[in-house]
N, C-alpha and C positions, 0 to 999 in steps of 0.2 A: 504494500500500500504506500502511495506517495501523497504528499501534501504540498500545497502551493501557498505562498504568502499572499495575504490580502492587503491591498493598498489602503492605508489609513485615510479617513475622511471621504471614503467613497460613498456611493448611493446606499443608504441603509437598507432599502428593499433588496438590492442586489447582494449586499452583505448577508442578509438573512437568508436569501435563497441559496447562497453558497454554503452557509452553515448547515442548512437542511440537506443539501446535496451531499455534503461531507458526512453527516450523520447517517444518511441512507447508505452511503458507500461502506461505512463501518459496519452497519448491520448486515449488509450483504457479505462482507468478508468474514463475519462471525458465523455465518450459516454453514452447517455441515449436513443439511437435509438429505441430499442424495446418498451420501455414504452411510448415514444412519439407516435409511430405508433399505439400502442394498445389504447391509449386514443382517438386519432383521429378516429380510426376505430369504437370505441363505439359511438362517436358523430355522425359519418356518417351513421352507421346502424340504430341508433335510429331515424334519420331524415326520414327514409323511410316510416314508418307508419304515422308519423306526417305530412309528405309532402302529403301523399295520403288523409288524413283526411282534410287537409287545402286547397285542390284544389278548385279554384273558377271559374266555367264555366261562360262565359259572352255570353249568348245566346240572351238576350234581346237586347243589343246593336247591335249584329250581324243581328238580324231580322229587327230592325229599320233602319239599314244602308243599307238594301237591299242586304245583303250578299248571296252568292250562295254556300258557302262551308260549313264547319262544325263549331260548336261553338268554340270560342277561350277560352282556358283554361289557367288560371294563377296559378302558385304555390305561395301560400301566406306564406309559412313557413319561408321565409327570413325575414318577418316582425316581427316575434315574437320568432322564435326558433334559427336560425343559429347564429346570432350575440351574444346573451348571452351564447349560448352553446360553441362557439369557444373561447370567452373570458374566460370562466371557464376552458376550456380544456388547453389553453396556460398557465393560472395561475397555474393549477395543475402540468403541465410539468415543469414549472420554479421552483416551490416549491420542487418537487421531485428531480430535478437536483441539486439544492443547497444542499439539505439535504444529498443526497447520495454521491456526490463528496466531501463534507466536511468530511463525515465519512471515505472516502477513502484517505483523506489527500491531495486532489488536489482541485483546484478551478474550478468552473463551467464556461463553455463558451457558455451558452445557451441563454443569454440575447438578443443578436442581433436577434436570431431566433424568440424568443418570441415576441419581438417588431415588427418584420416584419410580423409575423402571425396576431398580433392584428391589425396592420395598414391595412393589406389586408382584414381582416374581416370587418373592418369599411368601407373600400372602396367598398367592395361588397354590403354591406347593403345600402350605399349611392347611388350606381349606380342603385340598384333595386328600391329604393324610387323615384329617378328621372325618371326612365322609367315608373313606375306606374303612377306618376302624369302626365307625358307627354301623355300617351295613354288615360288617362281619358278625355283629352280635344281634342283628335285627332280621326279621323275615324279609325276604326280598319283595319289593312292591309288585303287585299284580295289575295295578292300574297306572296309567301315565301320571307323572308328577304334575302339580299345578304349573301353569304357564309362567308365573312370576318366578318360580323356583328354577325353571329351565333357563329363563332369561338371565337370572343372577348367575347361574352356572356358566353360561356362555360369556358373561361379562368378566368373571374372575378366572376364566380359562386363559392360558398363555396368549392366545391370539387376541383375546379381549383386552388383557392388560397392556399389550403392545399398543393398542389404539388409545387407551386412556393416557398412557405415558406420552404419546405423540401430541396430545392436546397441550401438555406442559411445554413440549419443545416448540410448538407453534406459538405459544404465548411468549416464550423467551426470545424467539427469533422475530417476533412481530410479523409473522408470516401468514398472511391471509390465505394464500394458496394452499399451504400445508394444513391450515385449519379446515378448509373445505374438503381437502383430500381425506383428512382423518375422519371427518363426519361421515363421508361416503364409505370409508373403510369400515367404520363401526357399524353402519347400517347393513353392510354385507355380512359381516361375521356374527352379528347378533340376531339376524333373521332366522326363524326356525328352519331347520334343514328340509322338512317336508314341504316347505313352500315352493321349492324348486321343482318338485315332481320329476326327479331324474331317476333313471334305472339304477338299481343297486348292483353295480358292477362288482363291487367288493363285498357283496352280501351285506349283513348288518353293519359292517365296518364303515360303510359309506357315510352314515350319519355322524360318525365320530371323526372321520378324516376330511369330510367336505369343508368344514370351516377352515381347516389348515390349508387345504388346496386353494380355496378362494382367497384367503388372507395372504398366502405366500405369493400368488399371482398378482394380487393388487399391489403389494409392497414392491415387487420387482418392477411392475409397470410404473409405479410412482417414482422409483429410483431413477429409471431411465428418463422419465419426463422432467424431473427436477434437474438432472444432469444436463439435459439439452437446454432447458431454460437458463441454467447457470452460464452456459457458453454464450447464449444470446445476450446476456446482461453484461458481458465483459467488453 
């Protein structure tokens, strides 16, 4: 980043305009939107095969409980993949932000975002662990859970917490485009999976893996879009 001296006694309106332009340039140099989305997209897309391999069907308890529906299937990837993956992702984003913004001669404003992301990742893992322990000692439900419970579950799932943390990044960067993107992203990952009416190519696993697939694709497209926009702004 370079600065130019301003002539004293100049037009106050032009001086104010130059100050605003400089402030806008600083905000642009502090943004790491594209890289953050790319890192999160990689983590989310990598979770798809891992999630499919870690699915745990619970047919024994279903039969012993006298169930009349299908086997209950749990995704076990939150137990060993999502928490360490997100912690590494946010660490990488923080290190990149500090290094790049220092090279540009400005300070990084990414720490609140990283701390929010880490806190939400821990909360998501803790909620999954509590739910897992609870259902180990309770009869498995034979009826669908209330819609508000499922909405809360999608919100505190890893793909949901990624979107909530991005709201903080949009505020820090004063980035309206990122705010609009994040709202669209949350709308995609929070919508019930049966709304899409798609064939269950992966069997019952489709309902568990669809939010990750949609979220990962959206994050990757967002990373490309913001990277292209960044080049135009230079």
